[in-house]
N, C-alpha and C positions, 0 to 999 in steps of 0.2 A: 444775516445783521450788516445793515450798513455798516462802516469802518468808523468807528467814533474818534478816531486820531491815536489814542493810546497806543494800539497797534502797530499802527505804521511810524509813531515816532519811537517806539522801542525797537523796531528793526532800522529803522536809519540812523538812529544815535550812535554817535562814536565819541570816543575821549577827549574832549574838548576842555581846554584850560580855562578855570571859572575866575572869578574874582581873584585877585591878591588875597592869601587866606586872611593875613592881618585887616584888610579893609573889611571883607565879610564878618571875623570877629567882631571888629569894632561896630557893625552895624547890630549884631547882635546883643553886644553890650548895651548899645543906646535903646533897644527896645526892653531890655528887663531892668535897667536900672532906676526905671519910676515904679517897677511892680513890686508890692509888699509881700515878695516870695525869697526863698533862698533857692539857690540851684545846688542840686547835688546830683552825684552820680552813683548809680545802682547796677551791679551785675546780675543780670535777668536773663534765664533761659540763652546764654551764649550771646548777648546783646547788650553791649557797655551804653547804657541807658542815662540821657538826660533828663532829669527829674526838676518842676518846679514845685515847691511845697511852701504851704503858707497857711496862716490862720487857725484858727481854734473850732470846734465843736464837730458835729457830725459830717464824714468825709465824703467828699465830691469827688469824682475822677472824672477830669477831661479829656477826651481824644480830641486831637485835631484832623481836617480834610487831607486831601492827597496833596503830595508836595508840598507840604507846611509844617509847622512845628508850634512847641507849645506858647511861644510867643504871640502866636495868631488870637489867643484869649485875653490879650493884654488890656482890653476895655470892661472886659468881664469880669477878671480876677481881683481888682480892687474892690468891688462891692461884694464878692463872693466870699473873701476871708475874713468879713466884719461878721459873719454867722456860720460859717464851715471850715472844716479843715480841707483844702484844696490841694489836689494832686496833678498836674498835668505834665505828661510825659512827652519826648519826641517821640514819636512812633519808631519803630524799628527801622533804622536805613535812613531815617529822614532827619532833617535838623541836625544835632550834634550826637546823635545814637547811632553808633557803628554796630552792623552785623558783624561778629569775630570770625566767623567761619560757620560753613555749613550753608543748606538751601533755606529760604526764607519762605516756607510752606505754611498753608492754613494751620495745621496742628502745632507748629512752633510757636506761631502768633499767638494762637488762644492760649497755649502753655506762659508766653509771656505775658500776658494781659493776667492771669490768674496768678501767676507769681509776683507781679507787680502790686496789685490788690493785697498779697500775702505780706509783702516787706514793707508795705506803707498803710493798711487800714487795721485798725483794731477791731472795729465793726463792718457790717456790710457798707459798702458806699454807696451813694447814688452815682450810676453810671452814664455820664453824657457823651454820646458819639454823634461826631457830625459827619456827612457825607460817606465816604469811605470809611471812615471809623466807625460809623452807624452800623454799617453791615457787619463788622467785626464784633461792636457791642451786643448787637442783636444776635451773631450766631453763638457767642459765649453763652448769652441768657437762655438759648434754647434749650441746654441740656448743665447749664451752671447757676441758673437763677437764683438758688440758695446761697449764694455767695455775694447777692447784690439787696439792696433795700429799696432800691428802684430805678427803672431803666427812662433813659430821656433819647429820644431819635431826633436828632435836627437835620433835615432836610437829607434823611438817609439815602443811600444806595441800596440795594440789595431787596426792593420791594418788586422790582421788573428787571428785565437786564437793561444793561446801560446803556439808553438811546437816547443821547441829548437832542435840543433842536438842531438842525443843520447849521447855523452861523455860529452856534456853540461849539460843534463838534470841530467846525473848521479853524476857530481861533485856537482852541485847544490843541490842535494838530499842530499849528504853526507855531504856537508856543514851545511844545515840548521838542520840536524838531531844530529850533531855533532861539533859543530865550534870549531876548534883548528887550531894551524898553519898549519899543513899538509894538511886541507880540505881546508882551507882559500887560500892556494898557488894552491892548484889544481884546485879549482873553478878560480881563478885570471889567470889560465893558459889557461881558456877557455875564459875570457873576456877580456883577452890582445891578440894582436898577438904577442908581444914579451915582456914577462914579465920580461926578465931579463935587456932590453932596460928601461922598464918602470921603476923598482924599480931604476936603475942607475940614471936616469933623475931626481925621486923624491929625491934622494940622503936621508939626513937627517929626510925627512918629512915620509919614508915607515915605520919606527919604528912605530911610534905613530899612522899612518895611520891605520896599521895593529892590532894594541892594542887595538882603539877605534872601529872597524869594528867587532873585535871578543868580546868585551865587550858587545856591542848592540848586535849582534845575539845571546848571551846567555840570552839575557831579555826576559822573557816570556812576558811583555807588547808590545814590539816590533815584537817579533813572531805572537802574537795576531793581532797586527795592519798589519802586513806585509800579514797575511792570508784575514783579511778583504779585504785589496785594492786590491789584485791580484783576489779576487773573483768580486769584484765591477767593476774594471777596466782592470784588465791587461791579465785575462784569457780567454776574448771573444772577438769577432770582434765588433767594433763600427758601426752600420748599415751604409750603404752607402748612404742612404738618408740624414742621419743625417750629415755625411761629406760634402755632396753636400751642404750642408746649411751655411757651414762656410765662411761666406761673409768678411774676413780680409785676407790681405795677409798672404799666408801660405808657409814656406820653409819647406823643410826636408833635414837632413845633416845625413849621414850614414857613419859609418865604412866598408870599403870595407870586412873584413874578419868576419863580426858579425854573430856568430854562434847561437845567441839565436832568432835574428830575420834576416833572409837572405837578402841579398841588392835586391833580386828580388821582393821582396814585396816592398819596396820603391819604385823603377822602376815602377811596376805597377799603385800603388797610383800616383805617378808623372804624369802618363800618364793619368790615368782617372781623376783625378782631376785637371790637369793644374798646378801642384805644383812645383817650380824649386827643384831640387835636385843637393846636392854638396856633393860627394863623397870624404871620407878621405883614403889616400893610408896607408898601414903600419899599420892598426887600425881596431880592432875588435868593441866589443858594446861601447865603454867607452871613446869617445875623450875626454872629459875634462879633463882626467887622462892620457890617454895613448897618444894622441896628442893636447895637447892644446893650441900649434901655430896653426895649421890648423885650429882646431875649432874657434880660433877666427877671423882669416881670413874669414871663411864662413858667422861666425855672423857678422861680419861688412859689409860684402857684402850682406848677407840678410836684415840688418837693413838700408841699404843705396840705394838698388835699387829702382827703379820704378816698381810700379805693374799695370800691365794691368788689367783693372776693368774686363774684360770678360774673365781673364785664370784661374778663379776658377767656372766657371759657368759650 
């Protein structure tokens, strides 16, 4: 397999000083202060986990992508909390979630997710996983689907080996090896269909979004967590017999112009497993940031439609 950038960056990474802590934390506060949620900290599977929690109604758990954090959903949460209880954690080793000790292997991460659901949800939630966390969510659902009411996979990894388009892989490798404003924007030009439009839409949120992204990408602990999670969940294909065991209503949502995992991968999985597929136009691999309104429409449809018991057979 061609080097995707994650392996090279993990080998090359050294402990580099990041943004001053106060600067990064100020950026995080600026992202969170307009969101109708409470931030709290839970001790889960040896991970001191930062969790955003808000709204009333059926529970929805939102899992962000690699090197990101819960505020990645900042344009989605304000709508969802009007109809649902929203739980959005920072993944282990990401954002403000600290791995206290021990290896961050697959079983520990799946146990972490199960304990998160147990501590925050009184009924089985809708589990929404994006990119890397889509693979985590799918792996969880393979054998623990009874813990969920529905599964939504957004541009998920795990349906094939991680083999992004060459230009995406190069931009990813350059950013992980040397996180700067230039390499961050080069990577986002691969993650977005139209970065200029995305930045205009985010408005005043873009500056703290970029600042916090860079601060976390420069953290050796985040680098280590990303490497572990990609090796455990993101780099490889989930076996088809495992995916076939998912017995909970499952929906795929995909950006038409995804350069990390192309739409054809979702189309194949949709046909193979009977999972409905919603395609988001003018979008690459990050609908929560680039096309939040379209993502919300697709999410509400996925959460409300009736499920054919035989569709996933």
